DODRENMI-233985 format. One record per residue (C-alpha): x, y, z. Coordinates in steps of 0.5 Angstrom, whole numbers, padded with zeros to 4 digits, always signed. Each point is the difference from the previous one (the first is absolute). Example, Ala and Ser with C-alpha at 12.3 -4.5 7.8 and 13.67 -1.06 7.14 Angstrom:
REM residues 2
+0025-0009+0016+0002+0007-0002
//
This chain:
REM residues 328
-0079+0445+0220+0007-0003-0002-0003-0007-0001-0006+0003-0004+0005+0003-0004+0004-0006-0001-0006-0004-0002-0002+0005-0005+0007+0000-0003+0000-0007-0001-0006+0000-0004+0003+0004-0005+0004-0006-0002-0005-0005-0002+0004-0001-0006+0007+0002-0001+0004+0000-0007+0007-0002+0002+0006-0001-0005+0006-0005+0001+0005+0003-0004+0005-0006-0001-0002-0007-0001+0006-0004+0003+0000-0004+0006-0002+0006+0005-0005+0003-0005-0004-0007-0002+0000-0002+0008-0003+0007+0002-0005+0000-0006-0002-0007+0002-0001+0003+0007-0004+0006-0002-0004-0004-0004-0003-0004+0006-0004+0006+0002-0005+0000-0005-0002+0008+0001+0007+0001-0004+0001+0001-0007+0007-0002-0001+0004+0001-0006+0007-0003-0001+0005+0004-0005+0004-0006-0003+0003+0000-0007+0002-0005-0006-0001-0007+0001-0002+0000+0007-0005+0004-0001-0003-0004-0006+0000-0006+0005-0004+0003+0006-0005+0003-0005-0001-0007-0003+0001-0005+0006-0001+0005+0006+0005+0002+0005+0002-0007+0003+0004-0001+0006+0003-0006+0003+0001+0002+0008+0005-0005+0002+0000-0001+0007-0008+0000+0000+0000-0005-0005-0005+0003-0004-0001+0004-0007-0005+0006-0001-0002+0003-0007-0003+0007+0000-0003+0003-0006+0004+0007+0000-0001+0006-0004+0007+0002-0003+0003+0006-0004+0006+0001-0003+0000+0008+0001-0001+0005+0005-0003+0006-0003+0000+0007+0004-0007+0000+0000-0001-0007+0003-0002+0001+0007+0000-0005+0005-0002+0000+0008+0007-0003+0001+0006-0002-0004+0005-0005+0002+0007+0000-0003+0003-0006+0000+0006+0000-0005+0007-0001+0003+0003+0007+0003+0006+0000-0006-0006+0000-0005-0004+0006+0004+0004+0006-0004-0003-0003-0007-0007+0000+0003+0000+0006+0004-0002+0005-0006-0006-0004-0001-0002+0000+0007+0001+0007+0001-0004+0002-0006-0006-0004+0003-0006+0003+0003-0001-0005+0006+0002+0002+0007+0002-0005+0004+0006-0005-0002+0003-0005+0004+0007-0002-0002+0001-0008+0002+0007-0003+0000+0007+0001+0002+0002+0007-0001+0006+0004+0003-0003+0006-0002-0006+0001+0003+0001+0008+0002+0002+0001-0007-0006-0003-0004-0004+0004+0005+0003+0006-0003+0000-0002-0007-0007-0002+0000-0002+0008+0002-0006-0002+0003-0002+0002+0007+0003-0004+0006-0006-0004+0002-0002-0002-0007+0006-0005-0001+0002-0006+0004+0005-0006+0000-0001-0007+0002+0003-0007+0000-0004-0006-0001+0002-0007+0003+0000-0004-0006+0006-0003-0005-0001-0005-0006+0001+0000-0007-0004+0001-0007+0000-0006-0004-0003-0001-0007-0007+0000+0001-0001+0001+0008+0003+0003+0006+0003-0004+0006+0000+0004+0006+0003-0001+0007-0003+0003+0006-0003-0002+0007-0006+0005+0000+0000+0006-0004+0001+0007+0003+0004+0006-0001+0004+0005+0004-0002+0007-0002+0001+0007+0002+0002+0007-0003+0008+0001-0002+0001+0004+0007-0007+0001+0003-0006-0004+0002-0005-0001-0005-0006+0005+0000-0007-0003+0003-0003+0001-0007+0006-0004-0003-0001-0006+0005-0008+0000-0001+0001-0001-0008+0005-0006+0002-0004-0003+0005-0006+0001-0005+0004-0003-0006+0002-0007+0004-0007+0000+0004-0001-0008+0001+0006-0002-0003+0004-0003+0006+0006+0005-0003+0003+0003+0006+0002+0007+0000+0006+0002+0005+0001+0008+0000+0007+0002+0001+0001+0008+0001+0007+0000-0003+0000-0005-0006+0007+0004-0003+0003-0003+0006-0004-0007+0000+0002-0001-0007+0008+0002+0001+0000-0005+0006-0003-0005-0004+0005+0000-0005+0005+0000+0005-0001-0007+0001-0003-0002-0007+0007+0002-0004+0005-0004+0005-0005-0006-0002+0000+0001-0007+0008+0001+0000+0000-0007+0004-0004-0003-0006+0004+0002-0005+0006-0003+0003-0003-0007+0000-0003+0001-0007-0007+0000+0004+0001-0006+0004-0001+0003+0007+0000-0007+0003+0008+0000-0002+0001+0006+0004+0005-0001+0006-0001+0002+0007+0005+0006-0001-0004+0002-0006-0007+0000+0004+0004+0004+0006+0002+0005-0005-0007+0001-0003-0002+0002+0007+0007+0004+0001-0001+0004-0006-0007+0002+0002+0002+0003+0006+0005+0004-0003-0005+0002-0005-0004+0003+0005+0005+0003+0003+0002+0003-0006-0007+0003-0001+0000+0003+0006+0006+0004-0001-0003+0002-0007-0006+0003+0004-0005-0005-0001-0004-0001+0007+0001-0008+0000-0005-0003+0005+0005-0004+0004-0005-0004+0004-0002-0003-0007+0006+0000-0004+0007+0001+0003-0001-0004+0007-0002-0006-0004+0007+0000-0003+0004+0002+0006+0005-0005+0002-0001-0003+0007-0008+0001+0000-0005-0005+0001-0003+0004-0007+0006-0002-0003+0000-0007+0001-0008+0000-0002+0003+0003-0007+0005-0005-0001-0005-0005+0001-0004+0003-0005+0005+0001-0005+0002-0008+0001-0007-0002-0001-0001+0005-0006+0007-0004-0003-0003-0007+0001-0007+0001-0002-0004+0000-0007-0003+0006+0003+0007+0004+0001+0001-0002-0008-0007+0003-0002+0001+0006+0004+0007+0002+0000+0005-0004-0005-0005-0001-0006-0002+0008+0000+0007+0002+0001+0002-0004-0006-0005+0002-0005+0000+0007+0003+0008+0002-0001-0002+0007-0003-0004+0002+0006+0005-0002+0005+0006+0003-0004-0005+0007+0000-0001-0001+0008+0007-0001+0001+0002+0006-0004-0005+0004+0004+0003-0003+0007+0007+0002-0003-0002+0007-0001-0002+0000+0007+0006-0003+0003+0004+0005-0004-0002+0006+0005+0002-0004+0006+0006-0003+0003-0003-0007+0003+0005-0006-0001-0004-0006-0003+0005-0006-0001-0006-0005+0000-0004+0004-0005+0006+0001-0005+0002-0008+0001-0007-0002-0002-0001+0006-0005+0006-0003-0004-0005-0005-0003-0004+0005-0003+0000-0001-0008+0002+0006-0003-0003+0004-0005+0002-0002-0007
//
């Protein structure tokens, strides 16, 4: 009976109307992946000249590591009206811009929303949306890149997303919708039960990397051995700070990887060295840090507020943080 019920539920999703709200690197790559499932009707919310390019030429993506270019004819819109109903809405704007679009999202009648990207305020966003807990998810997609005049350049080693509720597992109904959306696309969904913790722990490593990028003007290959060690030290300090602030950090997946004297630490140091010396690290870390200074400033402010609730010393973090450009 259980299996029959699942089959019947899946049949409901013969056609899915999906909106990707935001046409940056994350949103465009996500829209491309969703478009590979021909049962989906995908709409990309874009604006201005970029929307005109997509309408005229299609969504063109150069997949750097795969050495191929794809072109998808994609429905676009520049507005989300309250009466527009979608089976899934993926929100891919930067966290610092969410406050501006929140009234639009709240007013919309769609039920299921997935916020994709580095968001240090998942719990607060869940409350602000004023929806049932099992209708809001948070995710992180594993690609980087840049937008050019008439195409997107995407860097990934196989597409996927870590996704879950802010502080609880996704409901079975939500998982079924996601699985139906990505059916046959080779897009890997990894479910996590506490995305607020996952995202904060991820940012604990991302911010020191960004700080180091600013110290060397985006040329990671110029980082010294000491600077690379400080990246790992700072990530460990930040995990300790998060725990002191009440965030239930998964030590095995985070803190232990940065802890001095462990095998995991040595692996992390090798990864940081590889990241600094290869073009993949440039694409995935330094290019993004240099183009998204305002996003890094937003994340930095969020973590400074968290830190203010603790007494944790963060010497390596503070030293690297000196290079963060200050707001004008």
